[in-house]
C-alpha positions as CSV (number, residue, x, y, z in Angstrom):
1,M,259.1,80.3,69.1
2,D,256.8,83.0,69.3
3,I,256.7,84.8,73.1
4,Y,253.6,86.9,74.5
5,V,254.4,89.7,76.1
6,G,252.1,91.6,78.1
7,N,251.6,94.3,80.7
8,L,254.3,96.3,79.1
9,P,254.4,100.0,79.6
10,Y,252.7,102.0,76.8
11,S,255.9,104.1,76.4
12,T,257.7,100.5,75.1
13,A,258.8,100.7,71.4
14,D,259.9,97.8,69.2
15,D,263.5,98.2,69.6
16,D,263.1,98.6,73.1
17,L,261.1,95.3,73.4
18,K,263.8,93.9,71.6
19,G,266.5,95.3,73.3
20,L,265.0,93.2,76.9
21,F,265.0,89.9,75.0
22,A,268.3,90.4,72.8
23,A,270.4,89.9,76.5
24,H,269.2,86.3,76.7
25,G,269.5,85.4,73.1
26,E,269.4,86.1,69.2
27,V,265.8,88.1,68.4
28,A,264.3,87.0,65.1
29,S,261.6,90.2,65.5
30,A,260.1,92.1,68.4
31,R,256.9,94.5,67.9
32,V,254.2,95.9,70.1
33,V,251.0,95.8,69.1
34,V,249.6,99.7,68.6
35,D,246.0,100.9,68.1
36,R,245.6,101.7,64.0
37,A,243.3,104.7,64.8
38,T,245.6,106.4,67.2
39,G,249.0,104.5,66.9
40,Q,249.2,104.3,70.8
41,S,250.2,101.0,72.0
42,K,247.8,98.3,73.4
43,G,250.7,97.0,76.2
44,F,251.0,94.1,74.6
45,G,253.7,92.9,71.9
46,F,255.2,89.6,70.4
47,V,259.0,88.4,70.4
48,E,260.5,85.8,67.7
49,M,263.1,84.0,68.7
50,A,265.0,81.0,66.5
51,D,266.5,79.2,69.4
52,R,264.0,77.6,71.5
53,A,266.0,77.3,74.3
54,Q,267.2,80.8,74.4
55,A,263.3,81.6,74.6
56,Q,262.7,79.2,77.3
57,K,265.4,81.2,79.2
58,A,264.2,84.5,78.1
59,I,260.8,83.6,79.3
60,E,262.0,82.1,82.4
61,A,263.8,85.4,82.8
62,L,261.6,87.8,82.0
63,N,258.0,86.6,83.3
64,G,257.3,89.1,86.3
65,Y,260.2,91.3,85.3
66,D,259.4,95.0,86.0
67,L,259.8,97.3,83.6
68,D,258.9,100.9,84.6
69,G,256.7,99.7,87.5
70,R,254.8,97.1,85.5
71,K,255.4,93.7,86.1
72,L,255.5,91.8,82.8
73,R,253.8,88.6,81.8
74,V,255.5,86.7,79.1
75,N,254.7,83.3,78.2
76,E,254.9,81.1,75.1
77,S,252.3,82.7,72.5
78,Q,249.6,80.4,72.1
79,P,247.6,80.6,68.3
80,K,244.0,82.0,68.6
81,P,241.7,79.5,67.9
82,R,239.6,80.7,65.0
83,E,235.8,80.4,66.1
84,D,233.4,79.5,63.0
85,R,230.9,82.2,62.2
86,G,228.9,80.2,60.2
87,P,228.8,80.5,56.6
88,R,229.1,84.3,54.9
89,G,226.4,85.4,52.9
90,G,226.8,88.8,50.7
91,G,223.7,90.7,48.8
92,R,220.2,90.8,49.6
93,G,220.0,87.3,51.2
94,D,217.4,86.3,53.5
95,R,216.8,89.7,55.1
96,G,212.8,89.3,54.1
97,G,210.7,92.2,52.4
98,G,209.5,90.1,49.7
99,D,210.5,91.5,45.9
100,R,211.9,95.3,45.8
101,W,211.0,95.8,42.7
């Protein structure tokens, strides 16, 4: 099960997140999302636990948990719906202006 963890302290590293959840079951992976440009944490992350029952117990135990003065928001990760952006064009397309040459 994929788990969303929000409101993380910006100092939280992947290993910290994994350790927090490992107390509640086997953690397959844990990652804190970071800004590509700065390398700074964005304050949220994702944990994957293979056993659904363990994952549910971890969610119940850690949602609202105070970590370094911040109350965590923990729930099952919901897939982000893909929005239809319409046809993707390339080249000159319909930009107007008539013939260039």
